[in-house]
N, C-alpha and C positions, 0 to 999 in steps of 0.2 A: 526338822519339823516343817511341814508346809500346810497350807490351809486351802481347802476346796469349799467353795461356797455356791450354793444354788440361790434361788430367790428366797426360799424360806428355810431350807435345811442346809446345814453346813457341817463339814468334817474337818477337825484338826488332826492331821496325820502324825503318828508317832508322838503324841502329845504328853503321854505319861508312861511311867514304868511300873507295871504290876499293881496289885490291889492297894498297896500303901500310897503309891503315886496318885491313884484315882481318889482315894479318901482324903489326901492332903488337898487336892484341887477342890473337892466338894466342900471341905471345911473353909477354904479361902473364899469360895463363892457364897458361903453361908446357906447352902442347900441341904436337903435331907435325903439320905441314900436308902435304897432298897435293892434287891437283886432280881433280875429278870433272866430266865433261862429260856432261850428260843430253840426248841427242837426242830429238826427238819420238818417242813410242812409246806403246803401250798400257800402262796402269799395271800394276805387278806385284800379286801377292796381298798381303794384309795380312801384315806380317812384323815382325821386330825384329832388332836387332844385339846382339852380345855385349859391346860396349863403348860408353861415352858417345861421342857424335858431335856436334861443332859444325860446322854448315855455314854458309858465308858466301856469299850470292848475289852474284856479281860481275857477271853480266849475265843478262838474260832474266826471265821471269815464270813462276810455276807455283803450285801449291797443294800442301798436304800434309794428309792426313787423320789426325787424332788417333784412333787405333783404339780408345781407351778411351771417348771421348765421342761419336764419330761427327761431330765438328766439323771442317769444312774451314777451314784457315788459309791466307791468301794469302801469297805470297812474291814479292819483287821485289828488284832490285839495291839493295844497302845493308842488307838484312835479315840478321840472324843467327838461324839455326835451331838449337835445342838439342834433341837427342834422347837422353834417358838410356838406358843399357843396359836392354834388356827392354821398352822402350816400343813398343807396337804402332802401326804407321803405314803409310801408302802415299803415295808421291809421285804427285800427280795428273797427268793427261795435259796436256801443253802443246803449243802450236802451233809453238813454235820451240825452239831449243837453249838450255839453261840451263847456265851455267858456275858451278860452286861451287869455293871452296877449302874443303876438309873437314879438320877437325883432330880428333885423338884424344889422350888423355892419355899413352898409351904408344906407343912405336915399334912399329907392327904392319905385317905384310905387307898390301898392297892387297887381296888376295883375302879376308883375314880381316876387315878393316874392312867391306867391302861384301858379305859373305856374307849372304844373305837367309834368316833362320831362320824356320820356320813358326810361326804363332800358337799352335798346339797343342803345341809342343815342351815336354816336361816340365821342361827345364832353364831355361826362361825365368824370370828374376828377377821377382818381383811387387812 
């Protein structure tokens, strides 16, 4: 396992093994899980989320742009992605479906967790 860190976004490479490993880590962190399936599509604009988000790549490969540094970080099965509230980022374009278990500190509606807030939003934490 090794750790790749940008200014806001970080990736823990080969951090867990399978769904059980992801759920065990989520339980240790006392976060709440849900599933996010990212089908191949054009990347969204640079955005941020209002809550801390941990993403566990269950299957597939992708990249994520740390919007603070411009650095692209690779993602593959077994990687844990950490996106702090307010961190600018973009999930890169992938050629296949990527399955994530996504976890947040609080119990939040799906639409709230995955709402893409614009980079220039004055309410973005810095």
